[in-house]
C-alpha positions in Angstrom: 14.3 22.2 -12.0 14.4 20.0 -8.9 15.1 21.5 -5.6 18.4 20.4 -4.0 18.1 18.0 -1.1 17.3 19.7 2.2 18.9 18.8 5.5 16.5 19.4 8.4 17.6 19.1 12.0 15.0 17.7 14.4 15.3 18.8 18.1 14.2 17.2 21.3 12.3 19.1 24.0 15.4 20.7 25.4 16.3 22.1 22.0 19.2 19.8 21.3 19.7 18.3 17.8 18.9 14.6 17.8 18.4 13.6 14.2 19.2 15.0 10.8 16.5 14.2 8.3 17.4 14.3 4.6 14.5 15.4 2.4 15.0 14.6 -1.3 12.3 15.8 -3.8 12.6 12.8 -6.1 11.8 9.1 -6.3 13.0 6.5 -8.8 9.7 4.6 -8.4 7.7 7.6 -9.6 7.4 7.0 -13.4 5.3 10.1 -14.3 6.7 12.9 -12.1 4.5 16.0 -12.0 5.8 19.2 -10.4 2.3 19.9 -9.1 2.6 16.8 -6.8 6.3 16.2 -6.1 7.3 13.3 -3.9 9.8 14.0 -1.1 11.9 11.2 0.3 13.0 11.3 4.0 15.7 9.1 5.6 14.6 7.3 8.8 16.2 7.9 12.2 18.8 5.4 13.2 16.4 3.8 15.7 14.2 2.6 12.8 16.7 2.2 10.0 16.6 -1.6 10.3 12.9 -1.5 9.6 12.3 1.5 7.2 14.2 2.2 4.0 12.8 5.7 3.6 9.7 7.8 4.0 7.9 9.2 1.0 5.5 12.2 1.3 3.4 13.7 -1.4 1.2 16.8 -1.0 -0.9 18.5 -3.7 -3.3 21.3 -4.3 -4.7 21.3 -7.8 -7.0 23.9 -9.3 -10.6 22.9 -9.8 -11.0 20.7 -12.8 -7.3 19.7 -13.0 -6.0 16.2 -12.4 -2.7 14.3 -12.5 -2.3 10.6 -12.8 0.7 9.2 -10.8 2.2 6.0 -12.4 4.5 4.3 -10.0 6.7 1.2 -9.9 7.4 0.7 -6.2 9.9 -1.4 -4.5 8.6 -5.0 -3.9 8.2 -4.5 -0.2 5.4 -3.4 2.2 4.3 0.2 2.5 2.6 1.7 5.5 0.6 4.7 4.3 -1.3 7.4 6.1 -3.6 9.8 4.3 -6.7 11.8 5.4 -9.2 9.3 6.7 -7.2 6.2 6.2 -4.2 4.2 7.5 -3.4 1.1 5.5 -0.7 -1.4 4.8 0.0 -2.3 1.1 1.7 -5.5 0.2 4.6 -5.9 -2.3 3.5 -4.8 -5.8 4.2 -7.0 -8.8 3.4 -4.5 -11.5 3.1 -0.7 -11.9 0.1 1.0 -10.3 -1.5 4.4 -10.8 -3.5 6.8 -8.8 -5.5 9.8 -9.9 -5.0 13.0 -7.9 -7.3 15.9 -7.8 -8.3 18.7 -5.5 -6.1 18.9 -2.4 -4.6 16.1 -0.3 -1.5 14.4 1.1 -0.1 11.0 1.8 2.8 9.9 4.2 4.3 6.5 3.4 6.9 4.4 5.1 8.7 2.1 2.6 9.5 -0.8 4.9 12.6 -2.9 4.8 12.3 -6.7 4.5 13.1 -7.2 8.2 9.8 -5.4 9.1 7.7 -7.8 7.0 6.8 -10.1 10.0 5.1 -7.1 11.7 2.3 -7.4 9.1 2.4 -10.9 7.6 4.1 -14.2 7.8 3.3 -14.9 4.1 4.5 -11.9 2.1 3.9 -13.8 -1.2 0.2 -14.1 -0.4 0.0 -10.4 0.5 1.5 -9.3 -2.9 -0.6 -6.6 -4.5 -2.9 -6.7 -1.5 -3.9 -4.0 1.0 -5.6 -3.8 4.4 -6.6 -1.1 6.8 -4.6 -0.8 10.1 -6.6 0.0 13.2 -4.2 2.4 14.9 -6.1 5.7 15.5 -3.4 7.2 17.6 -0.8 6.9 14.8 -3.2 8.2 12.2 -4.1 11.2 14.4 -0.4 12.0 15.1 0.4 12.1 11.4 -2.7 14.1 10.5 -1.8 16.7 13.2 1.7 17.0 11.9 0.6 17.5 8.3 -2.0 20.2 9.3 0.5 22.3 11.2 1.2 25.9 9.9 4.9 25.1 9.4 7.2 24.6 6.4 6.7 21.5 4.3 10.0 20.0 5.5 9.1 20.5 9.1 5.6 19.0 8.7 7.0 16.0 6.7 9.7 15.4 9.3 7.3 15.4 12.2 4.9 13.1 10.4 7.8 10.7 9.6 9.0 10.8 13.2 5.6 9.6 14.4 5.6 6.7 12.1 9.2 5.8 12.9 8.5 5.8 16.6 5.5 3.6 16.2 7.4 1.0 14.1 10.6 1.1 16.3 8.5 0.5 19.4 7.1 -2.7 17.8 10.4 -3.8 16.2 13.3 -2.4 18.2 15.8 -4.5 16.3 15.9 -7.1 13.5 17.0 -10.7 13.8 19.9 -12.1 11.8 17.8 -13.4 8.9 15.9 -10.1 8.7 19.2 -8.2 8.5 20.4 -10.6 5.7 17.1 -10.0 3.8 17.8 -6.2 4.2 21.3 -6.7 2.8 20.0 -8.6 -0.1 17.4 -6.0 -1.0 20.0 -3.2 -0.6 22.4 -4.9 -2.9 19.7 -5.7 -5.5 18.6 -2.0 -5.5 21.9 -0.2 -5.3 24.7 -2.1 -7.0 24.7 -1.3 -10.7 26.7 -4.3 -11.7 24.3 -6.8 -10.3 21.8 -7.6 -13.1 21.1 -11.3 -12.6 20.3 -13.6 -9.7 23.7 -15.4 -9.8 25.4 -12.0 -9.5 23.2 -11.2 -6.4 24.0 -14.6 -4.8 27.7 -14.1 -5.4 27.6 -10.6 -3.9 25.8 -12.1 -0.9 28.4 -14.8 -0.6 25.8 -17.5 -0.5 23.7 -19.8 -2.8 20.9 -18.9 -5.1 18.7 -21.2 -3.0 19.5 -19.2 0.2 18.4 -15.9 -1.3 15.3 -17.6 -2.7 14.3 -18.6 0.8 15.1 -15.1 2.1 12.9 -13.6 -0.6 10.0 -16.0 0.1 10.1 -15.2 3.9 10.7 -11.5 3.8 9.8 -10.1 0.4 7.3 -12.2 -1.5 8.6 -11.7 -5.1 11.4 -14.0 -6.2 15.0 -12.8 -6.6 14.5 -12.9 -10.3 11.5 -10.6 -10.1 13.4 -8.4 -7.8 16.2 -8.0 -10.3 13.9 -7.5 -13.2 12.0 -4.8 -11.4 15.2 -2.9 -10.7 16.2 -3.1 -14.3 12.9 -1.8 -15.5 13.1 1.1 -12.9 16.5 2.0 -14.3 15.3 1.7 -17.9 12.4 4.1 -17.1 14.7 6.5 -15.4 17.0 6.5 -18.4 14.1 7.1 -20.8 13.0 10.1 -18.8 16.5 11.6 -18.7 17.5 10.7 -22.2 14.3 10.2 -24.3 16.2 10.1 -27.6 18.8 7.5 -26.5 19.0 4.2 -28.6 16.9 1.4 -27.0 19.4 -1.2 -28.2 22.2 0.6 -26.3 20.0 0.8 -23.2 19.1 -2.9 -23.4 22.8 -3.8 -23.6 23.7 -1.5 -20.7 21.0 -3.2 -18.5 22.2 -6.7 -19.4 19.5 -7.7 -21.9 20.3 -9.9 -24.8 18.6 -7.5 -27.2 16.1 -4.7 -27.5 13.2 -7.1 -27.9 13.9 -8.7 -24.5 13.9 -5.3 -22.8 10.6 -4.4 -24.5 9.0 -7.7 -23.3 10.0 -7.1 -19.8 9.0 -3.5 -19.9 5.6 -4.3 -21.1 5.2 -7.2 -18.6 5.9 -4.9 -15.7 4.5 -1.5 -16.8 1.9 -2.6 -19.3 3.4 -0.6 -22.1 6.4 -0.6 -24.4 9.4 1.7 -23.9 8.2 3.7 -26.9 4.7 4.1 -25.4 6.3 5.2 -22.1 8.4 7.8 -23.9 5.3 9.3 -25.4 3.6 9.3 -22.0 6.4 11.2 -20.1 6.9 13.6 -23.0 3.2 14.6 -22.7 
């Protein structure tokens, strides 16, 4: 059973409450959740909310000889990730990716909002599926110190996230008008269940399809069509985990597909497997 979300109050040096951090032990992008390596999501402070969608933190300690493979379909935006011995920036992903976990370890990631993209690249499309190391030893050390403290997981996660938030907010204290519009576009595409196609997204934005295509090119990389398709596949995977026996035809209809075959084609293109194969994978 998942733990309920935890509200953790951060304090300043005088002991006053300054920020309430919401820790949620779940992630829609995690396609093969494993209780041995749960992912916590932490909301950013208001000073960095224009640049960071949320933090994600994973920590694991597996017995010798045990492994877990994490399959994930992330948001098509940039991630800043700190882990032992490495600080890196990862470009927008176009397909699902996986990582094999073993032994002990941790990772602290900041899922950036589109407005923060110019901090790391002026051509997000060319950075898709790419990665590069970030030479910021002070930031890496601050996160590592936080994650090694003898405190509760929530306290360590919050301290690590605060270090990253401060670093990003210092470099991007506010977003410009187009960056904020790109944020709004990404938020609508991710959160509004009735928006299933690009024309729906343009209408919700109150603008043209050409305008949101330009915003996506400048701040995201993937096209609006790819953005909407990814969200539908995330929703399909989430439904298959919660209701593995549900009819695929009904699921396809709910997500706006013309038929089950169309859903299966998109599912395979993004995840590299059919919905049936994914069901078998998550059922173990």
